[in-house]
TIVO-2410 file (N, C-alpha, C; in nm, 3 decimals):
# residues 179
REC num residu      c1      c2      c3 atome chaine
REC   1      M   8.673  17.946  10.928     N      A
REC   1      M   8.662  17.989  11.065    CA      A
REC   1      M   8.791  17.963  11.143     C      A
REC   2      I   8.856  17.853  11.112     N      A
REC   2      I   8.980  17.820  11.182    CA      A
REC   2      I   9.087  17.924  11.152     C      A
REC   3      W   9.092  17.970  11.028     N      A
REC   3      W   9.190  18.073  10.994    CA      A
REC   3      W   9.163  18.203  11.069     C      A
REC   4      V   9.037  18.235  11.089     N      A
REC   4      V   9.001  18.354  11.168    CA      A
REC   4      V   9.056  18.338  11.310     C      A
REC   5      M   9.040  18.219  11.366     N      A
REC   5      M   9.092  18.195  11.501    CA      A
REC   5      M   9.243  18.208  11.505     C      A
REC   6      F   9.312  18.154  11.405     N      A
REC   6      F   9.458  18.168  11.399    CA      A
REC   6      F   9.497  18.317  11.397     C      A
REC   7      F   9.430  18.394  11.312     N      A
REC   7      F   9.458  18.538  11.302    CA      A
REC   7      F   9.436  18.607  11.437     C      A
REC   8      C   9.320  18.582  11.496     N      A
REC   8      C   9.285  18.647  11.623    CA      A
REC   8      C   9.382  18.610  11.735     C      A
REC   9      N   9.417  18.481  11.743     N      A
REC   9      N   9.512  18.437  11.847    CA      A
REC   9      N   9.643  18.514  11.838     C      A
REC  10      L   9.698  18.521  11.719     N      A
REC  10      L   9.829  18.582  11.704    CA      A
REC  10      L   9.821  18.735  11.712     C      A
REC  11      Y   9.709  18.792  11.674     N      A
REC  11      Y   9.689  18.936  11.693    CA      A
REC  11      Y   9.695  18.967  11.842     C      A
REC  12      I   9.620  18.892  11.920     N      A
REC  12      I   9.615  18.916  12.064    CA      A
REC  12      I   9.752  18.890  12.127     C      A
REC  13      A   9.809  18.774  12.100     N      A
REC  13      A   9.935  18.736  12.165    CA      A
REC  13      A  10.048  18.833  12.132     C      A
REC  14      F  10.069  18.861  12.005     N      A
REC  14      F  10.179  18.949  11.967    CA      A
REC  14      F  10.151  19.095  12.004     C      A
REC  15      G  10.026  19.135  11.993     N      A
REC  15      G   9.992  19.272  12.031    CA      A
REC  15      G  10.011  19.296  12.179     C      A
REC  16      V   9.960  19.205  12.261     N      A
REC  16      V   9.972  19.222  12.406    CA      A
REC  16      V  10.118  19.211  12.450     C      A
REC  17      L  10.187  19.108  12.405     N      A
REC  17      L  10.324  19.089  12.453    CA      A
REC  17      L  10.420  19.196  12.401     C      A
REC  18      T  10.392  19.252  12.284     N      A
REC  18      T  10.476  19.359  12.231    CA      A
REC  18      T  10.454  19.489  12.308     C      A
REC  19      W  10.329  19.522  12.334     N      A
REC  19      W  10.297  19.654  12.388    CA      A
REC  19      W  10.265  19.657  12.537     C      A
REC  20      L  10.257  19.543  12.604     N      A
REC  20      L  10.220  19.544  12.745    CA      A
REC  20      L  10.312  19.632  12.831     C      A
REC  21      P  10.444  19.623  12.816     N      A
REC  21      P  10.527  19.712  12.900    CA      A
REC  21      P  10.494  19.860  12.880     C      A
REC  22      K  10.476  19.903  12.757     N      A
REC  22      K  10.444  20.044  12.730    CA      A
REC  22      K  10.306  20.080  12.786     C      A
REC  23      L  10.209  19.992  12.764     N      A
REC  23      L  10.074  20.018  12.815    CA      A
REC  23      L  10.074  20.027  12.968     C      A
REC  24      M  10.156  19.944  13.032     N      A
REC  24      M  10.164  19.947  13.177    CA      A
REC  24      M  10.229  20.077  13.227     C      A
REC  25      T  10.331  20.124  13.155     N      A
REC  25      T  10.391  20.252  13.196    CA      A
REC  25      T  10.293  20.367  13.173     C      A
REC  26      M  10.211  20.356  13.071     N      A
REC  26      M  10.108  20.457  13.047    CA      A
REC  26      M  10.005  20.458  13.160     C      A
REC  27      M   9.989  20.343  13.227     N      A
REC  27      M   9.896  20.333  13.339    CA      A
REC  27      M   9.962  20.375  13.471     C      A
REC  28      G  10.091  20.413  13.465     N      A
REC  28      G  10.157  20.463  13.584    CA      A
REC  28      G  10.253  20.367  13.652     C      A
REC  29      H  10.271  20.249  13.596     N      A
REC  29      H  10.364  20.151  13.653    CA      A
REC  29      H  10.507  20.182  13.606     C      A
REC  30      T  10.604  20.139  13.683     N      A
REC  30      T  10.743  20.159  13.643    CA      A
REC  30      T  10.777  20.063  13.529     C      A
REC  31      L  10.883  20.094  13.456     N      A
REC  31      L  10.926  20.006  13.348    CA      A
REC  31      L  10.966  19.870  13.402     C      A
REC  32      T  11.035  19.867  13.516     N      A
REC  32      T  11.076  19.740  13.577    CA      A
REC  32      T  10.954  19.654  13.609     C      A
REC  33      S  10.853  19.714  13.671     N      A
REC  33      S  10.730  19.640  13.701    CA      A
REC  33      S  10.661  19.595  13.573     C      A
REC  34      S  10.662  19.680  13.474     N      A
REC  34      S  10.596  19.649  13.348    CA      A
REC  34      S  10.659  19.528  13.280     C      A
REC  35      L  10.790  19.518  13.287     N      A
REC  35      L  10.858  19.401  13.229    CA      A
REC  35      L  10.825  19.276  13.308     C      A
REC  36      L  10.815  19.289  13.439     N      A
REC  36      L  10.774  19.176  13.523    CA      A
REC  36      L  10.632  19.133  13.487     C      A
REC  37      F  10.545  19.229  13.459     N      A
REC  37      F  10.408  19.197  13.421    CA      A
REC  37      F  10.404  19.113  13.293     C      A
REC  38      S  10.491  19.144  13.199     N      A
REC  38      S  10.498  19.064  13.075    CA      A
REC  38      S  10.537  18.921  13.106     C      A
REC  39      A  10.632  18.904  13.197     N      A
REC  39      A  10.674  18.769  13.236    CA      A
REC  39      A  10.559  18.694  13.303     C      A
REC  40      I  10.482  18.763  13.385     N      A
REC  40      I  10.368  18.700  13.453    CA      A
REC  40      I  10.264  18.654  13.351     C      A
REC  41      V  10.238  18.736  13.251     N      A
REC  41      V  10.143  18.698  13.145    CA      A
REC  41      V  10.195  18.573  13.072     C      A
REC  42      S  10.324  18.568  13.043     N      A
REC  42      S  10.382  18.453  12.973    CA      A
REC  42      S  10.376  18.326  13.058     C      A
REC  43      I  10.404  18.339  13.185     N      A
REC  43      I  10.396  18.223  13.275    CA      A
REC  43      I  10.252  18.174  13.284     C      A
REC  44      G  10.158  18.267  13.288     N      A
REC  44      G  10.017  18.229  13.286    CA      A
REC  44      G   9.983  18.147  13.163     C      A
REC  45      G  10.044  18.181  13.049     N      A
REC  45      G  10.020  18.107  12.925    CA      A
REC  45      G  10.069  17.964  12.932     C      A
REC  46      I  10.181  17.944  12.998     N      A
REC  46      I  10.233  17.807  13.014    CA      A
REC  46      I  10.135  17.724  13.096     C      A
REC  47      I  10.091  17.781  13.205     N      A
REC  47      I   9.995  17.711  13.291    CA      A
REC  47      I   9.864  17.686  13.215     C      A
REC  48      G   9.820  17.787  13.141     N      A
REC  48      G   9.696  17.773  13.065    CA      A
REC  48      G   9.700  17.663  12.961     C      A
REC  49      S   9.815  17.645  12.897     N      A
REC  49      S   9.828  17.538  12.798    CA      A
REC  49      S   9.816  17.402  12.864     C      A
REC  50      L   9.881  17.387  12.978     N      A
REC  50      L   9.875  17.258  13.049    CA      A
REC  50      L   9.735  17.228  13.101     C      A
REC  51      V   9.675  17.327  13.165     N      A
REC  51      V   9.540  17.309  13.221    CA      A
REC  51      V   9.437  17.293  13.109     C      A
REC  52      G   9.445  17.380  13.008     N      A
REC  52      G   9.349  17.374  12.898    CA      A
REC  52      G   9.355  17.243  12.822     C      A
REC  53      G   9.476  17.192  12.803     N      A
REC  53      G   9.490  17.063  12.734    CA      A
REC  53      G   9.424  16.950  12.810     C      A
REC  54      V   9.441  16.949  12.941     N      A
REC  54      V   9.380  16.844  13.024    CA      A
REC  54      V   9.228  16.855  13.019     C      A
REC  55      I   9.178  16.977  13.035     N      A
REC  55      I   9.032  16.997  13.032    CA      A
REC  55      I   8.976  16.963  12.894     C      A
REC  56      A   9.045  17.006  12.788     N      A
REC  56      A   8.999  16.978  12.651    CA      A
REC  56      A   8.997  16.828  12.624     C      A
REC  57      G   9.091  16.756  12.683     N      A
REC  57      G   9.091  16.611  12.668    CA      A
REC  57      G   8.966  16.546  12.726     C      A
REC  58      K   8.905  16.612  12.822     N      A
REC  58      K   8.785  16.558  12.887    CA      A
REC  58      K   8.655  16.607  12.824     C      A
REC  59      I   8.650  16.737  12.787     N      A
REC  59      I   8.522  16.792  12.738    CA      A
REC  59      I   8.527  16.839  12.593     C      A
REC  60      G   8.646  16.841  12.532     N      A
REC  60      G   8.658  16.881  12.392    CA      A
REC  60      G   8.720  17.018  12.375     C      A
REC  61      F   8.799  17.032  12.270     N      A
REC  61      F   8.869  17.158  12.243    CA      A
REC  61      F   8.775  17.272  12.209     C      A
REC  62      K   8.667  17.243  12.137     N      A
REC  62      K   8.576  17.350  12.098    CA      A
REC  62      K   8.519  17.421  12.220     C      A
REC  63      K   8.474  17.345  12.318     N      A
REC  63      K   8.416  17.405  12.438    CA      A
REC  63      K   8.520  17.486  12.515     C      A
REC  64      V   8.638  17.430  12.527     N      A
REC  64      V   8.744  17.500  12.601    CA      A
REC  64      V   8.784  17.627  12.528     C      A
REC  65      L   8.802  17.619  12.397     N      A
REC  65      L   8.838  17.739  12.320    CA      A
REC  65      L   8.732  17.847  12.332     C      A
REC  66      L   8.606  17.808  12.325     N      A
REC  66      L   8.498  17.906  12.335    CA      A
REC  66      L   8.505  17.979  12.470     C      A
REC  67      V   8.519  17.903  12.577     N      A
REC  67      V   8.529  17.964  12.710    CA      A
REC  67      V   8.655  18.049  12.721     C      A
REC  68      Y   8.768  17.998  12.670     N      A
REC  68      Y   8.894  18.072  12.678    CA      A
REC  68      Y   8.886  18.206  12.603     C      A
REC  69      Y   8.823  18.207  12.486     N      A
REC  69      Y   8.813  18.332  12.410    CA      A
REC  69      Y   8.726  18.434  12.483     C      A
REC  70      I   8.614  18.390  12.536     N      A
REC  70      I   8.525  18.482  12.608    CA      A
REC  70      I   8.595  18.532  12.734     C      A
REC  71      A   8.657  18.442  12.809     N      A
REC  71      A   8.728  18.481  12.930    CA      A
REC  71      A   8.845  18.574  12.898     C      A
REC  72      C   8.911  18.550  12.786     N      A
REC  72      C   9.022  18.636  12.743    CA      A
REC  72      C   8.973  18.779  12.723     C      A
REC  73      A   8.860  18.794  12.656     N      A
REC  73      A   8.805  18.928  12.631    CA      A
REC  73      A   8.773  18.998  12.763     C      A
REC  74      I   8.716  18.926  12.855     N      A
REC  74      I   8.682  18.985  12.986    CA      A
REC  74      I   8.808  19.022  13.062     C      A
REC  75      M   8.904  18.931  13.068     N      A
REC  75      M   9.026  18.955  13.147    CA      A
REC  75      M   9.109  19.069  13.090     C      A
REC  76      I   9.115  19.080  12.958     N      A
REC  76      I   9.191  19.190  12.897    CA      A
REC  76      I   9.133  19.325  12.941     C      A
REC  77      N   9.002  19.334  12.945     N      A
REC  77      N   8.940  19.459  12.989    CA      A
REC  77      N   8.961  19.485  13.137     C      A
REC  78      L   8.970  19.381  13.217     N      A
REC  78      L   8.993  19.398  13.361    CA      A
REC  78      L   9.130  19.458  13.391     C      A
REC  79      I   9.226  19.439  13.301     N      A
REC  79      I   9.360  19.492  13.324    CA      A
REC  79      I   9.357  19.643  13.346     C      A
REC  80      T   9.264  19.711  13.284     N      A
REC  80      T   9.260  19.857  13.293    CA      A
REC  80      T   9.185  19.908  13.416     C      A
REC  81      V   9.124  19.818  13.492     N      A
REC  81      V   9.048  19.857  13.611    CA      A
REC  81      V   9.145  19.877  13.728     C      A
REC  82      K   9.124  19.983  13.803     N      A
REC  82      K   9.206  20.011  13.921    CA      A
REC  82      K   9.176  19.906  14.028     C      A
REC  83      M   9.281  19.841  14.081     N      A
REC  83      M   9.264  19.737  14.183    CA      A
REC  83      M   9.391  19.726  14.265     C      A
REC  84      S   9.385  19.645  14.369     N      A
REC  84      S   9.504  19.624  14.452    CA      A
REC  84      S   9.612  19.555  14.369     C      A
REC  85      F   9.737  19.571  14.414     N      A
REC  85      F   9.849  19.514  14.339    CA      A
REC  85      F   9.838  19.362  14.330     C      A
REC  86      G   9.803  19.297  14.439     N      A
REC  86      G   9.790  19.150  14.439    CA      A
REC  86      G   9.684  19.102  14.342     C      A
REC  87      L   9.571  19.169  14.342     N      A
REC  87      L   9.463  19.133  14.249    CA      A
REC  87      L   9.506  19.160  14.105     C      A
REC  88      F   9.577  19.270  14.084     N      A
REC  88      F   9.626  19.304  13.950    CA      A
REC  88      F   9.719  19.195  13.896     C      A
REC  89      I   9.810  19.147  13.980     N      A
REC  89      I   9.901  19.039  13.939    CA      A
REC  89      I   9.821  18.914  13.904     C      A
REC  90      T   9.719  18.885  13.983     N      A
REC  90      T   9.633  18.769  13.957    CA      A
REC  90      T   9.560  18.784  13.824     C      A
REC  91      V   9.508  18.903  13.798     N      A
REC  91      V   9.438  18.930  13.672    CA      A
REC  91      V   9.534  18.912  13.554     C      A
REC  92      L   9.656  18.962  13.567     N      A
REC  92      L   9.755  18.945  13.460    CA      A
REC  92      L   9.786  18.798  13.434     C      A
REC  93      A   9.804  18.721  13.541     N      A
REC  93      A   9.836  18.578  13.526    CA      A
REC  93      A   9.720  18.504  13.460     C      A
REC  94      I   9.599  18.534  13.502     N      A
REC  94      I   9.482  18.468  13.442    CA      A
REC  94      I   9.464  18.511  13.297     C      A
REC  95      T   9.488  18.638  13.269     N      A
REC  95      T   9.482  18.685  13.130    CA      A
REC  95      T   9.583  18.609  13.046     C      A
REC  96      G   9.704  18.594  13.097     N      A
REC  96      G   9.808  18.518  13.027    CA      A
REC  96      G   9.768  18.373  13.007     C      A
REC  97      L   9.699  18.317  13.106     N      A
REC  97      L   9.652  18.179  13.096    CA      A
REC  97      L   9.570  18.162  12.969     C      A
REC  98      F   9.483  18.258  12.942     N      A
REC  98      F   9.398  18.248  12.823    CA      A
REC  98      F   9.472  18.286  12.695     C      A
REC  99      I   9.549  18.394  12.699     N      A
REC  99      I   9.619  18.440  12.578    CA      A
REC  99      I   9.722  18.338  12.532     C      A
REC 100      G   9.801  18.290  12.624     N      A
REC 100      G   9.915  18.206  12.588    CA      A
REC 100      G   9.883  18.063  12.550     C      A
REC 101      S   9.761  18.021  12.574     N      A
REC 101      S   9.730  17.880  12.547    CA      A
REC 101      S   9.637  17.858  12.429     C      A
REC 102      Q   9.573  17.963  12.382     N      A
REC 102      Q   9.476  17.946  12.274    CA      A
REC 102      Q   9.538  17.891  12.147     C      A
REC 103      Q   9.655  17.940  12.111     N      A
REC 103      Q   9.719  17.895  11.988    CA      A
REC 103      Q   9.755  17.747  11.997     C      A
REC 104      N   9.806  17.705  12.112     N      A
REC 104      N   9.842  17.564  12.129    CA      A
REC 104      N   9.719  17.474  12.116     C      A
REC 105      M   9.610  17.513  12.178     N      A
REC 105      M   9.489  17.432  12.169    CA      A
REC 105      M   9.428  17.437  12.030     C      A
REC 106      L   9.444  17.550  11.961     N      A
REC 106      L   9.387  17.561  11.827    CA      A
REC 106      L   9.453  17.464  11.730     C      A
REC 107      Y   9.582  17.442  11.743     N      A
REC 107      Y   9.647  17.343  11.656    CA      A
REC 107      Y   9.584  17.206  11.674     C      A
REC 108      A   9.561  17.168  11.799     N      A
REC 108      A   9.499  17.037  11.825    CA      A
REC 108      A   9.356  17.035  11.772     C      A
REC 109      Y   9.282  17.142  11.796     N      A
REC 109      Y   9.144  17.149  11.749    CA      A
REC 109      Y   9.138  17.146  11.596     C      A
REC 110      A   9.221  17.226  11.533     N      A
REC 110      A   9.221  17.235  11.386    CA      A
REC 110      A   9.259  17.102  11.323     C      A
REC 111      S   9.349  17.030  11.386     N      A
REC 111      S   9.393  16.903  11.326    CA      A
REC 111      S   9.280  16.802  11.317     C      A
REC 112      G   9.178  16.816  11.401     N      A
REC 112      G   9.064  16.726  11.393    CA      A
REC 112      G   8.959  16.771  11.293     C      A
REC 113      N   8.982  16.883  11.227     N      A
REC 113      N   8.885  16.936  11.133    CA      A
REC 113      N   8.927  16.926  10.987     C      A
REC 114      Y   9.041  16.866  10.963     N      A
REC 114      Y   9.090  16.848  10.826    CA      A
REC 114      Y   9.124  16.701  10.804     C      A
REC 115      P   9.099  16.650  10.684     N      A
REC 115      P   9.139  16.513  10.655    CA      A
REC 115      P   9.291  16.500  10.657     C      A
REC 116      G   9.338  16.384  10.694     N      A
REC 116      G   9.481  16.361  10.704    CA      A
REC 116      G   9.559  16.390  10.577     C      A
REC 117      S   9.495  16.371  10.463     N      A
REC 117      S   9.565  16.391  10.335    CA      A
REC 117      S   9.604  16.537  10.310     C      A
REC 118      I   9.536  16.630  10.375     N      A
REC 118      I   9.569  16.772  10.356    CA      A
REC 118      I   9.603  16.842  10.488     C      A
REC 119      L   9.615  16.766  10.593     N      A
REC 119      L   9.631  16.825  10.726    CA      A
REC 119      L   9.751  16.918  10.736     C      A
REC 120      G   9.866  16.874  10.690     N      A
REC 120      G   9.987  16.957  10.698    CA      A
REC 120      G   9.971  17.087  10.620     C      A
REC 121      T   9.916  17.077  10.500     N      A
REC 121      T   9.895  17.196  10.417    CA      A
REC 121      T   9.793  17.289  10.481     C      A
REC 122      A   9.684  17.231  10.531     N      A
REC 122      A   9.579  17.313  10.593    CA      A
REC 122      A   9.630  17.387  10.715     C      A
REC 123      L   9.703  17.317  10.801     N      A
REC 123      L   9.757  17.383  10.920    CA      A
REC 123      L   9.862  17.487  10.882     C      A
REC 124      G   9.942  17.458  10.781     N      A
REC 124      G  10.043  17.554  10.735    CA      A
REC 124      G   9.979  17.681  10.681     C      A
REC 125      W   9.876  17.665  10.598     N      A
REC 125      W   9.807  17.783  10.543    CA      A
REC 125      W   9.735  17.861  10.653     C      A
REC 126      G   9.667  17.790  10.741     N      A
REC 126      G   9.596  17.857  10.850    CA      A
REC 126      G   9.691  17.932  10.941     C      A
REC 127      S   9.800  17.866  10.975     N      A
REC 127      S   9.900  17.929  11.061    CA      A
REC 127      S   9.964  18.049  10.992     C      A
REC 128      S   9.989  18.036  10.863     N      A
REC 128      S  10.046  18.148  10.786    CA      A
REC 128      S   9.950  18.266  10.782     C      A
REC 129      F   9.823  18.239  10.762     N      A
REC 129      F   9.723  18.346  10.765    CA      A
REC 129      F   9.722  18.412  10.903     C      A
REC 130      G   9.733  18.330  11.005     N      A
REC 130      G   9.736  18.382  11.142    CA      A
REC 130      G   9.852  18.475  11.166     C      A
REC 131      R   9.964  18.451  11.099     N      A
REC 131      R  10.081  18.537  11.116    CA      A
REC 131      R  10.053  18.681  11.075     C      A
REC 132      L   9.953  18.701  10.991     N      A
REC 132      L   9.914  18.839  10.957    CA      A
REC 132      L   9.873  18.913  11.084     C      A
REC 133      G   9.806  18.843  11.175     N      A
REC 133      G   9.767  18.905  11.301    CA      A
REC 133      G   9.887  18.945  11.383     C      A
REC 134      S   9.993  18.864  11.378     N      A
REC 134      S  10.114  18.895  11.456    CA      A
REC 134      S  10.189  19.014  11.397     C      A
REC 135      V  10.165  19.044  11.271     N      A
REC 135      V  10.229  19.159  11.207    CA      A
REC 135      V  10.141  19.284  11.224     C      A
REC 136      I  10.012  19.267  11.205     N      A
REC 136      I   9.921  19.381  11.208    CA      A
REC 136      I   9.907  19.440  11.349     C      A
REC 137      A   9.893  19.355  11.450     N      A
REC 137      A   9.866  19.405  11.586    CA      A
REC 137      A   9.972  19.503  11.636     C      A
REC 138      P  10.100  19.466  11.636     N      A
REC 138      P  10.198  19.562  11.688    CA      A
REC 138      P  10.201  19.694  11.610     C      A
REC 139      M  10.183  19.686  11.479     N      A
REC 139      M  10.182  19.810  11.399    CA      A
REC 139      M  10.058  19.894  11.429     C      A
REC 140      L   9.943  19.829  11.434     N      A
REC 140      L   9.818  19.901  11.457    CA      A
REC 140      L   9.817  19.965  11.596     C      A
REC 141      I   9.860  19.891  11.696     N      A
REC 141      I   9.863  19.947  11.831    CA      A
REC 141      I   9.956  20.068  11.836     C      A
REC 142      G  10.071  20.058  11.771     N      A
REC 142      G  10.163  20.171  11.766    CA      A
REC 142      G  10.100  20.294  11.701     C      A
REC 143      M  10.029  20.271  11.591     N      A
REC 143      M   9.963  20.383  11.522    CA      A
REC 143      M   9.852  20.443  11.609     C      A
REC 144      L   9.774  20.357  11.673     N      A
REC 144      L   9.665  20.405  11.757    CA      A
REC 144      L   9.718  20.478  11.881     C      A
REC 145      M   9.829  20.429  11.934     N      A
REC 145      M   9.892  20.494  12.048    CA      A
REC 145      M   9.941  20.633  12.008     C      A
REC 146      T  10.003  20.641  11.891     N      A
REC 146      T  10.052  20.770  11.840    CA      A
REC 146      T   9.936  20.866  11.815     C      A
REC 147      A   9.821  20.810  11.777     N      A
REC 147      A   9.703  20.893  11.753    CA      A
REC 147      A   9.639  20.941  11.883     C      A
REC 148      G   9.688  20.891  11.997     N      A
REC 148      G   9.640  20.940  12.125    CA      A
REC 148      G   9.526  20.863  12.188     C      A
REC 149      L   9.500  20.740  12.143     N      A
REC 149      L   9.394  20.661  12.205    CA      A
REC 149      L   9.428  20.633  12.352     C      A
REC 150      S   9.326  20.622  12.432     N      A
REC 150      S   9.344  20.593  12.574    CA      A
REC 150      S   9.391  20.449  12.593     C      A
REC 151      V   9.445  20.421  12.709     N      A
REC 151      V   9.489  20.285  12.741    CA      A
REC 151      V   9.371  20.188  12.732     C      A
REC 152      S   9.256  20.228  12.783     N      A
REC 152      S   9.137  20.142  12.776    CA      A
REC 152      S   9.100  20.111  12.632     C      A
REC 153      A   9.104  20.211  12.547     N      A
REC 153      A   9.071  20.190  12.405    CA      A
REC 153      A   9.174  20.099  12.339     C      A
REC 154      L   9.301  20.115  12.376     N      A
REC 154      L   9.404  20.028  12.319    CA      A
REC 154      L   9.383  19.883  12.361     C      A
REC 155      F   9.347  19.861  12.487     N      A
REC 155      F   9.320  19.723  12.531    CA      A
REC 155      F   9.196  19.667  12.462     C      A
REC 156      T   9.101  19.752  12.428     N      A
REC 156      T   8.982  19.706  12.358    CA      A
REC 156      T   9.018  19.648  12.222     C      A
REC 157      T   9.126  19.696  12.162     N      A
REC 157      T   9.165  19.640  12.032    CA      A
REC 157      T   9.205  19.493  12.045     C      A
REC 158      F   9.232  19.447  12.166     N      A
REC 158      F   9.260  19.304  12.188    CA      A
REC 158      F   9.132  19.228  12.221     C      A
REC 159      T   9.033  19.299  12.272     N      A
REC 159      T   8.906  19.236  12.306    CA      A
REC 159      T   8.828  19.197  12.180     C      A
REC 160      V   8.832  19.284  12.082     N      A
REC 160      V   8.756  19.259  11.958    CA      A
REC 160      V   8.796  19.126  11.892     C      A
REC 161      P   8.925  19.097  11.872     N      A
REC 161      P   8.958  18.967  11.813    CA      A
REC 161      P   8.926  18.848  11.904     C      A
REC 162      A   8.928  18.868  12.035     N      A
REC 162      A   8.890  18.759  12.125    CA      A
REC 162      A   8.742  18.724  12.106     C      A
REC 163      V   8.659  18.826  12.093     N      A
REC 163      V   8.516  18.804  12.068    CA      A
REC 163      V   8.496  18.743  11.928     C      A
REC 164      A   8.570  18.794  11.830     N      A
REC 164      A   8.560  18.739  11.693    CA      A
REC 164      A   8.598  18.591  11.690     C      A
REC 165      A   8.702  18.555  11.764     N      A
REC 165      A   8.744  18.415  11.769    CA      A
REC 165      A   8.639  18.330  11.839     C      A
REC 166      A   8.577  18.383  11.944     N      A
REC 166      A   8.470  18.309  12.013    CA      A
REC 166      A   8.354  18.284  11.917     C      A
REC 167      I   8.321  18.384  11.839     N      A
REC 167      I   8.213  18.368  11.740    CA      A
REC 167      I   8.253  18.264  11.636     C      A
REC 168      A   8.377  18.270  11.591     N      A
REC 168      A   8.425  18.174  11.490    CA      A
REC 168      A   8.418  18.031  11.542     C      A
REC 169      V   8.463  18.009  11.663     N      A
REC 169      V   8.459  17.872  11.717    CA      A
REC 169      V   8.314  17.828  11.739     C      A
REC 170      F   8.229  17.919  11.781     N      A
REC 170      F   8.088  17.887  11.800    CA      A
REC 170      F   8.022  17.847  11.668     C      A
REC 171      L   8.061  17.913  11.559     N      A
REC 171      L   8.001  17.887  11.429    CA      A
REC 171      L   8.054  17.762  11.359     C      A
REC 172      M   8.158  17.703  11.413     N      A
REC 172      M   8.212  17.580  11.352    CA      A
REC 172      M   8.104  17.473  11.354     C      A
REC 173      K   8.064  17.429  11.236     N      A
REC 173      K   7.955  17.332  11.226    CA      A
REC 173      K   8.006  17.189  11.240     C      A
REC 174      K   8.111  17.158  11.170     N      A
REC 174      K   8.163  17.022  11.173    CA      A
REC 174      K   8.236  16.999  11.305     C      A
REC 175      P   8.192  16.902  11.382     N      A
REC 175      P   8.264  16.875  11.505    CA      A
REC 175      P   8.403  16.819  11.477     C      A
REC 176      S   8.495  16.860  11.558     N      A
REC 176      S   8.631  16.811  11.545    CA      A
REC 176      S   8.639  16.665  11.585     C      A
REC 177      V   8.729  16.592  11.522     N      A
REC 177      V   8.756  16.453  11.560    CA      A
REC 177      V   8.801  16.450  11.706     C      A
REC 178      N   8.859  16.562  11.751     N      A
REC 178      N   8.913  16.570  11.887    CA      A
REC 178      N   8.807  16.603  11.991     C      A
REC 179      E   8.680  16.593  11.957     N      A
REC 179      E   8.573  16.625  12.054    CA      A
REC 179      E   8.521  16.499  12.117     C      A
***
């Protein structure tokens, strides 16, 4: 299940950050604004890592990851909804908060689920498997974009792994040492 989360995290992060400027221009925003939007998503991720780490320290990484994955799926879909510019910037920042921090929290969560004798190997293999998501997402989005999928449908391709990761964390039976 942890490897599924690694894959989903990197699929979402690399897919969104690679294609967000293009998706934003497809929604009618200028290229300059679209690049700014990518920066806002990234800044949101920094804040999300700091906030999520503090909250996870109090209630546990599993609970925080579960909420972050579900919220990520919701926020990604909200990006395609027509709204005021100020609200749109807020939605992007909050979306970034969830996208940019999940991987950081997953390392901490995963480390509590493996014995110390294999921890480095387990995290290395899990992280390596996750890198498949970082390779597949940009290619798949490019192919789907070329095939003519709508912007909403393209954003949905990021929602699916967020839901899959939420299910994976929910199904984790062994509680993490970090809980």
